[in-house]
C-alpha positions as CSV (number, residue, x, y, z in Angstrom):
1,X,-59.8,-140.7,-172.8
2,X,-61.3,-141.4,-176.2
3,X,-62.3,-138.9,-178.8
4,X,-65.9,-138.7,-179.9
5,X,-66.4,-140.2,-183.3
6,X,-69.4,-139.0,-185.4
7,X,-71.2,-141.4,-187.8
8,X,-74.7,-141.5,-189.2
9,X,-77.3,-143.8,-187.7
10,X,-77.3,-145.8,-190.9
11,X,-73.5,-146.3,-190.7
12,X,-73.7,-147.3,-187.1
13,X,-76.4,-149.9,-187.9
14,X,-74.4,-151.4,-190.8
15,X,-70.9,-151.4,-189.3
16,X,-69.4,-154.0,-186.9
17,X,-67.4,-152.4,-184.1
18,X,-64.9,-154.2,-182.0
19,X,-65.4,-153.7,-179.2
20,X,-69.1,-152.8,-179.5
21,X,-70.0,-149.1,-179.2
22,X,-73.3,-147.5,-178.2
23,X,-74.7,-144.6,-180.2
24,X,-76.4,-141.3,-179.4
25,X,-77.4,-138.7,-182.0
26,X,-74.5,-139.2,-184.4
27,X,-71.8,-139.9,-181.8
28,X,-70.3,-143.3,-181.0
29,X,-70.1,-143.9,-177.3
30,X,-67.3,-146.2,-176.0
31,X,-68.4,-149.0,-173.7
32,X,-66.0,-149.8,-170.9
33,X,-64.5,-153.2,-171.5
34,X,-64.8,-155.8,-168.8
35,X,-62.0,-157.5,-166.9
36,X,-61.9,-161.2,-166.0
37,X,-64.4,-160.8,-163.1
38,X,-66.8,-158.9,-165.4
39,X,-66.5,-161.5,-168.2
40,X,-66.8,-164.4,-165.8
41,X,-69.9,-163.0,-164.1
42,X,-71.5,-162.2,-167.5
43,X,-71.0,-165.7,-168.7
44,X,-72.1,-167.3,-165.4
45,X,-75.2,-165.2,-165.0
46,X,-76.1,-165.7,-168.7
47,X,-75.7,-169.4,-168.3
48,X,-77.8,-169.5,-165.1
49,X,-80.6,-167.6,-166.7
50,X,-80.4,-169.4,-170.0
51,X,-80.5,-172.8,-168.4
52,X,-83.9,-171.8,-166.7
53,X,-85.4,-170.0,-169.7
54,X,-88.1,-172.6,-170.5
55,X,-89.0,-173.1,-166.8
56,X,-89.3,-169.3,-166.3
57,X,-90.8,-168.4,-169.7
58,X,-87.9,-166.0,-170.5
59,X,-85.4,-165.3,-173.2
60,X,-81.8,-164.2,-172.4
61,X,-79.5,-162.1,-174.5
62,X,-75.9,-160.9,-174.1
63,X,-74.8,-157.6,-175.6
64,X,-78.1,-157.1,-177.4
65,X,-78.4,-153.8,-179.4
66,X,-81.5,-151.9,-178.2
67,X,-83.0,-148.8,-179.7
68,X,-84.3,-146.6,-177.0
69,X,-85.4,-143.9,-179.4
70,X,-84.5,-142.7,-182.9
71,X,-80.8,-141.9,-182.7
72,X,-80.2,-143.7,-179.4
73,X,-78.8,-147.2,-179.1
74,X,-77.6,-148.9,-175.9
75,X,-76.2,-152.4,-175.2
76,X,-76.9,-154.2,-171.9
77,X,-74.4,-156.7,-170.7
78,X,-77.4,-159.0,-170.4
79,X,-81.1,-158.6,-170.7
80,X,-84.2,-160.8,-170.1
81,X,-87.3,-160.8,-172.1
82,X,-90.6,-162.4,-171.1
83,X,-92.2,-164.9,-173.5
84,X,-91.2,-165.8,-177.0
85,X,-88.0,-164.6,-178.8
86,X,-88.5,-161.2,-180.2
87,X,-88.6,-161.1,-184.1
88,X,-86.7,-157.8,-184.2
89,X,-82.9,-158.0,-184.7
90,X,-82.4,-154.8,-182.8
91,X,-84.8,-154.5,-179.9
92,X,-87.1,-151.6,-179.9
93,X,-89.2,-152.7,-177.0
94,X,-87.9,-152.7,-173.4
95,X,-86.8,-156.0,-171.9
96,X,-88.1,-157.0,-168.5
97,X,-84.6,-156.9,-166.9
98,X,-81.6,-155.0,-168.1
99,X,-78.3,-156.1,-166.4
100,X,-75.2,-153.9,-166.2
101,X,-72.0,-155.4,-164.8
102,X,-69.7,-152.7,-163.7
103,X,-66.2,-152.2,-165.1
104,X,-63.3,-150.5,-163.3
105,X,-63.7,-147.4,-165.5
106,X,-67.4,-147.0,-164.7
107,X,-68.2,-143.8,-162.8
108,X,-71.3,-143.3,-160.6
109,X,-72.6,-140.3,-162.4
110,X,-72.5,-142.0,-165.8
111,X,-73.9,-145.2,-164.4
112,X,-76.8,-143.3,-162.7
113,X,-77.6,-141.4,-165.9
114,X,-77.6,-144.6,-167.9
115,X,-80.0,-146.3,-165.4
116,X,-82.3,-143.3,-165.6
117,X,-82.3,-143.5,-169.4
118,X,-83.0,-147.2,-169.3
119,X,-85.9,-146.8,-166.9
120,X,-87.3,-143.9,-169.0
121,X,-87.3,-146.3,-171.9
122,X,-89.7,-148.5,-170.0
123,X,-87.4,-151.3,-168.6
124,X,-89.1,-152.4,-165.4
125,X,-85.9,-153.7,-163.6
126,X,-82.3,-152.6,-164.0
127,X,-79.8,-154.7,-162.1
128,X,-76.3,-153.2,-161.6
129,X,-73.7,-155.5,-160.2
130,X,-70.1,-155.0,-159.0
131,X,-68.3,-158.2,-160.3
132,X,-65.5,-157.8,-157.7
133,X,-67.7,-157.8,-154.6
134,X,-71.1,-159.0,-156.0
135,X,-72.7,-156.0,-154.4
136,X,-75.7,-155.1,-156.5
137,X,-78.6,-152.6,-156.7
138,X,-82.0,-153.1,-158.3
139,X,-83.5,-150.0,-159.9
140,X,-87.2,-149.6,-160.8
141,X,-89.3,-146.6,-161.7
142,X,-90.4,-146.6,-158.0
143,X,-86.9,-146.3,-156.7
144,X,-83.6,-148.2,-156.0
145,X,-82.4,-150.5,-153.4
146,X,-79.4,-152.6,-152.6
147,X,-79.9,-156.4,-152.8
148,X,-78.3,-157.1,-149.4
149,X,-78.8,-160.8,-149.7
150,X,-77.4,-160.9,-153.3
151,X,-80.6,-162.5,-154.6
152,X,-82.5,-160.9,-157.5
153,X,-86.2,-161.8,-157.2
154,X,-88.7,-160.4,-159.7
155,X,-92.2,-160.1,-158.2
156,X,-94.9,-162.0,-160.0
157,X,-92.4,-164.3,-161.7
158,X,-90.5,-167.4,-160.7
159,X,-87.2,-165.5,-161.5
160,X,-84.8,-165.8,-158.6
161,X,-81.1,-165.4,-159.1
162,X,-78.7,-166.0,-156.2
163,X,-75.5,-164.2,-157.2
164,X,-73.2,-165.8,-154.7
165,X,-74.3,-169.3,-155.7
166,X,-73.4,-168.9,-159.4
167,X,-70.1,-170.7,-159.2
168,X,-71.9,-173.7,-157.6
169,X,-74.3,-174.1,-160.6
């Protein structure tokens, strides 16, 4: 278990951390590091989305620092923004989709709390994926549901991502 490390917001924003850490009210928050399945899925999913960015009118980002409120920064594994590339180096506006790929150390209580915080920030879709089984859940302000067919479809957009077909792309 890691010890909480306190730094100022200014120090957090001007220091490179390896691995990347999230930040809340003066405390650095360790992100669970991914294993090979996590890394592979992050790359495959990022490539799939990036390849379709022009067709779907989206932008795709890996590990993008996002300011949820003053003193609170989180980092999605991947996120999708509609339209043009944002001008801000650290996002202050919610992306359309926030994607979390689970790591072996992730615990349900912590993941659920994180999902609630992301939805409260205004993200419309939070997709949580188990890289070992490809089981996934889609969370919205209206509720959560398992994606039993493994396909993420965003209503009102052409976005459709078949998880199980990623290694065929």
